[in-house]
C-alpha positions in Angstrom: 50.6 -24.0 -44.6 48.9 -21.4 -42.2 46.3 -18.3 -43.2 46.7 -14.6 -42.1 43.7 -12.7 -42.5 44.8 -9.7 -43.4 41.9 -8.0 -43.5 39.8 -5.6 -41.3 36.4 -6.4 -41.0 33.5 -4.6 -42.3 31.5 -2.9 -39.6 29.5 -0.1 -39.0 32.1 1.5 -37.0 34.9 1.9 -39.9 36.8 5.2 -40.2 36.9 7.0 -43.5 39.7 9.1 -45.0 37.8 12.1 -46.4 34.2 13.7 -45.7 33.3 13.0 -49.4 34.0 9.0 -48.7 30.8 7.3 -47.7 30.1 6.3 -44.5 29.9 2.4 -43.9 26.3 1.1 -43.2 25.2 -2.1 -41.8 21.3 -2.4 -42.1 18.8 -5.3 -42.1 16.5 -5.1 -44.5 15.1 -9.2 -43.9 14.8 -11.0 -40.5 13.6 -13.9 -39.8 10.1 -12.9 -38.2 8.4 -11.7 -40.4 11.0 -13.4 -43.8 12.1 -16.5 -42.5 15.6 -15.1 -43.5 18.3 -12.5 -42.7 19.3 -9.5 -45.6 21.7 -7.1 -45.1 21.5 -3.6 -47.1 25.9 -2.7 -47.2 26.7 0.7 -47.7 30.8 1.4 -47.9 32.7 3.5 -50.1 35.6 1.8 -52.4 38.1 3.5 -50.5 36.7 2.2 -46.8 38.7 -0.4 -44.8 41.0 -3.0 -46.6 40.8 -2.0 -50.0 42.7 -1.5 -53.7 42.8 1.1 -55.5 42.7 1.2 -59.0 44.6 3.8 -61.5 41.1 5.5 -62.4 40.6 6.6 -59.0 42.8 9.3 -59.4 44.1 9.1 -63.0 41.1 10.2 -65.7 41.1 7.3 -68.6 43.2 5.2 -66.9 42.7 1.0 -66.2 39.3 0.5 -63.6 39.4 -2.3 -60.5 37.5 -4.7 -63.6 40.6 -4.9 -66.4 43.0 -6.1 -63.8 44.0 -9.8 -64.6 43.1 -12.2 -61.8 46.6 -13.5 -61.5 47.8 -10.4 -60.0 45.8 -10.7 -57.1 47.8 -13.8 -56.0 51.2 -13.6 -55.9 54.6 -14.1 -54.1 55.3 -11.0 -51.7 58.3 -10.1 -49.6 57.4 -8.5 -46.7 59.5 -5.3 -45.5 59.6 -4.8 -41.7 59.1 -1.1 -40.4 58.2 -1.7 -37.0 58.1 -0.3 -34.6 57.3 2.6 -36.8 57.1 6.3 -35.3 53.9 8.6 -36.3 54.7 10.1 -39.8 57.9 8.6 -40.3 57.9 8.6 -44.0 59.6 5.3 -45.6 62.8 6.1 -47.6 63.8 4.7 -50.4 67.1 3.8 -49.3 65.6 2.1 -46.4 63.4 0.3 -49.0 66.5 -1.1 -51.2 68.3 -2.1 -48.0 65.1 -4.2 -46.7 64.4 -5.6 -50.8 65.9 -8.6 -51.1 64.7 -10.0 -54.1 62.7 -8.0 -57.4 59.9 -9.0 -59.1 57.9 -9.6 -55.7 55.1 -8.3 -54.6 56.2 -5.7 -51.1 54.0 -6.1 -47.7 54.8 -2.6 -45.9 55.0 -3.8 -42.6 54.8 -0.5 -40.0 52.3 -1.8 -36.8 49.8 1.2 -37.9 47.0 -1.7 -38.3 46.4 -1.7 -34.1 45.2 2.4 -34.8 43.0 1.7 -37.4 39.6 3.7 -36.3 41.3 5.8 -34.0 41.3 9.6 -34.5 44.1 10.2 -35.4 44.9 7.1 -37.4 45.1 9.3 -40.9 46.1 12.0 -39.2 49.6 10.6 -38.1 50.8 8.0 -40.0 54.1 6.6 -41.1 53.4 7.4 -45.2 55.2 5.5 -48.2 57.5 8.3 -49.3 57.5 9.7 -53.0 61.1 8.6 -53.4 60.6 4.8 -51.8 57.8 4.5 -54.2 59.4 5.7 -57.3 62.7 2.7 -56.1 59.9 0.4 -56.1 58.5 1.1 -59.1 62.3 1.1 -60.6 62.7 -2.9 -58.5 59.4 -3.7 -61.1 57.3 -4.7 -57.7 53.9 -5.6 -59.6 51.8 -5.1 -56.4 52.0 -3.0 -52.9 49.9 -3.8 -49.9 50.5 -1.5 -46.2 49.0 -1.1 -43.2 48.4 2.1 -43.9 46.9 4.6 -46.3 49.2 6.2 -49.4 50.1 9.8 -49.7 48.3 11.2 -53.0 51.7 12.1 -54.6 52.3 8.1 -53.9 49.3 7.2 -55.8 50.4 8.9 -59.1 53.6 7.4 -58.9 52.1 4.0 -58.8 49.0 3.7 -60.4 50.6 5.6 -62.8 52.5 2.4 -63.6 49.1 0.2 -63.2 50.7 -1.0 -59.7 47.5 -0.7 -57.4 48.0 -0.2 -54.2 46.6 -2.7 -51.2 45.8 -0.5 -48.6 44.7 -0.4 -44.9 45.8 -4.2 -44.3 45.8 -6.3 -40.8 47.2 -8.5 -37.8 50.4 -7.1 -39.5 52.8 -8.7 -36.4 51.5 -12.3 -37.6 53.4 -11.5 -40.4 56.5 -12.8 -38.6 57.8 -15.0 -42.2 59.9 -12.7 -44.9 58.0 -14.1 -48.4 54.3 -15.2 -48.3 51.5 -16.0 -50.7 49.1 -12.6 -51.0 46.0 -13.4 -52.0 44.4 -10.1 -52.2 41.0 -10.0 -54.1 39.0 -7.2 -54.9 34.8 -7.6 -55.6 34.6 -7.4 -58.8 32.9 -3.6 -59.8 32.3 -2.6 -63.1 34.0 0.8 -64.2 35.5 0.3 -60.0 38.2 3.0 -59.0 38.9 0.6 -56.5 36.9 -1.8 -54.0 36.8 -2.9 -50.7 39.2 -6.8 -50.5 39.5 -10.1 -48.8 43.0 -10.2 -48.2 45.4 -12.9 -46.9 48.7 -14.2 -46.4 49.5 -18.1 -46.6 52.3 -19.2 -45.7 53.7 -22.5 -46.7 
């Protein structure tokens, strides 16, 4: 068995999508000399780094991250390889239909863009999932979607409106060489959360 960590580490250098997203800060509030232990205050937005979006992120009154059944965070997922992907080149519905072999599985979108995470052009030039491709995934009964990129706002409305959580900004996708993996994506259990940072793993039997 092989386990691949698909998570970007939380650090002070973590980029944010929009100015109103809080910057990530790690600060020691205790130290070995004065307190005989180290304690760290972590300040991080619910949509920073590797995270999962809940419907309430963009749709008022819709489910929050803590309302999902935990079974959803452990599933089989098909890896759809779009590498190498050009900047801003959207993933189309036709590409999704050609690559998706089984209905009802989760989907991991691999573009190779995770290696640019933290660079100035990451959010401005990532290859997005198109609106039509998102609609195709909904029609194909995909329960969860993970990508090594963010998602456009219209994709949020389409997928989250159907209750499909969006796992965002995964890492290390070059190591995903199998077609199907077991996906473990565990968000922090934030009461009423519109999303949450997550530890995301791929397990290859």
